[in-house]
Phi, psi and omega in degrees: 000127178288158183300323180294339182274346177275091191269167180277352178231109182261141174279170180300325182291338181278338185291142177069008181251004178293161180272211178280132180234134177237134178251117178127125181259019177276194184299315182295313183295314181294318178297320178298313180297320179295319179295318177298319180296319180289324183283327182218076185298344181268351184271156177276132178230131179242129175249121179258123184227147181280346182232149176287354176255138179239162179268127180242130177282127180230165177051043183288131177227129174273096185296318178211193182302323184246324187284128180239148175225134180200165173254166176231128178246149176263123185228158174299147181300332180298334180294326177291319180294330179290321182281324183241094190298334182265009177261127176247125182261125175253126178262114180216136181298318185217145163266117188270341182198150173236115176263103186279344178282309180266358174057066171210158176255143173253131180260169185299330182272007180095352179295139174249130183244107179285154178216153169260321173226137184233134175239125180264118181229055187275003171073206181231160178249134181300138169284125179246139182288341178209108181286147174061022175263119185295344181261004177246120185243131173262136179260113183217312184235183186297320181300318181291330176292318179298317177297320178299314179299321178298318183287334180294332181295116180088357181285142178251333179207138174231152172250124177253125182246123181134159185225022180263202185294312181295317179299316181298317179295318181297314181302321181284323189276331185294134178230162176063034185198141173285136181236122170260118181254108183261118182231150183275352184257175179261011176210149181288154173055035186291345175299328185246327186230162180273181183297325180295316177294324178299319176297323178296320182281334190305320180301337180280353187298318180243018181278159175291140182259161173291122183276355186279067178272164176284189180298146180295137176283136175243098184288140174246145178203158176233134179261131178245126180281153178284181179301322180281347177079012183236014180224155179254142178284140180274130178279178180290159182295155178294154178268182186294338183252027190300329186269351184294126175079007179272142176272118180235067186240134173267200188260357181275138177291147178109189186249251188277133172221083188244133172233132182257130171256111185272162175042053178213161174228174180277124178278314177195161175247127187246142170283172177301317180294317179295324178296315181297320182282345182285336181078006181273155177253122182290151177283151176270159178296130186302329179275138180261001184237062182262351181090357179267137182249157177088174179287163177299136180287173173280093189298145180286342181209149180232145181240120176264127181258158183289349176271009177093350179283152180221119182236138170270153180200171178282322175196168183244137175253117179264111182230059187255026177097186183231159171240143181307136186275076181249008182265055174230158190307325186295341180275011172291343175298161188279064178282147170278127185248135179282170181299329181275006176092359182273163174288125178293130175233149178271189186288003171238026174063020177273139169278183177281351178272127182305135176068014177242126182243170175210153181207155177085205188297338184283343187252162177232122179296120185242021174260169177287110187286162174293161185299340186242017181240139174224152176269130170225142185278083184237157180298327181296317178288329176300317179295315181295316180295320180298316181293318181292322177300317178300317179297319182293321179298318179291318181297321179292327177294317183271002180060038174263158175251124180237147177286159176295144183302145183296339182297341180272005177279330185213127173292129180212127182213138176236135178212193179219127176234130175054033178087357180259141169290134181233122178242130179242129182230137173058218177276068190297335176244028179059033180300122175075006181277347173065287183209179177061030172245163179219159178253140166247132185235147169215126182222134170240112187308129178076359184237304184208153175222123182234125174229130175239146179257122182243141173215128181054038176078003183242143182284130181252337182187171182202150170240123180239118179242128184103181180272075184276333183059028183252000188298318182291320179298313182291325176302315180293322180295321179292311184293323182278351179053040181290137177285113185251011187298331181292343181270337179054221181289346179293347180303327180252019177299121181297343178278354180253131176279089185300317184301318180287323185295321183255016181296000000 
């Protein structure tokens, strides 16, 4: 159906005859549309996106049965239409209404889009420590990255709040600038690794980095105003390689100048005027050898922490995670919402609304998970959920029964922190195991860190840092539930070729 044919006034015959519709141009939405296109090339598929740029998965590698590695590129929406001839992309700032009775969406310009099956992939919205503060920046999409790069020029100090993946990457990549890293935990990067792994990574915090980066990325983006003309449309979430090749340099000579403030949160963010009237004296940067000369400037913003510290800075980066993006008009429908704010979906990605599915950051898995799978709002799961949702939509249309995708059997994620490859498998931090579990550890300083979680002699999860080449072996050991109790601590003996032994 051409865009001009999707009219604002539908006749009775038009109702319920729309094809597959996907809302969201991020990883989950684009992957869902691609899966639908491949599964039913003769069917009409409509992708509604807030930006003319969509996220495309590239350089996809199936590392093991479950573990995937890929890059994400930002491409014009027309590129999807070129690859998938039956996909039509509609660019609209907002979906203003969802009519679940007559099965159509209303867009900001008055267009009505009928659907037979609908998948909502509207992603997540960054949690910000201070809304509408011009000195507090959330890193989520391409536009925010471009704004971040602009602010880094001439910056002497930034405060980073958060302890997840984006915060960890920023702390490592920023150069020529003092960095105050405020975390609520007693160890860095605790969203992904335990205290032992954090100690392994910590020496890299202020170490010199490898300068041999690729070409600098030049992000392109388009801002679309809302109907009221005063809001910007949010683009899709960043991909796994978002920081590669980006220039994150301030004005101070030298490399890393990072100080971590542990077990604290932001109490408040103060303007220069509020700081002056408070009568408080800001703390100085703990390191005296940062390469910056002269007295502290009159900082444009100040951050008061719950541990009593007060730091001035050029701007604040809020990287405290995301919340499901359900605060848009279409969610006025009677959706079941999980405790974390996501749309509840069953084991076939269906919401409680007939013919409406959800995938990616906006949804919350509400089925009984396998013993070794957990939901985390990561790009890897967004891709998997998007693809599986597409399969389920087609299967429901053709009245076929399909098993749940194998990717939900084992949590598996690969990323990079502080220059090290990091692989997380299963209940890697003993999530939900309660008691009677134990850790086996092997560490070679500066080279590798291996931790496995054991319970009743069986491997439940693992953290692999460095080029260990053990991910496939450990994946199989977890999935096969092999009794390993006879090996005891010898399981991680560096003199034993584990990979060959359990092949």
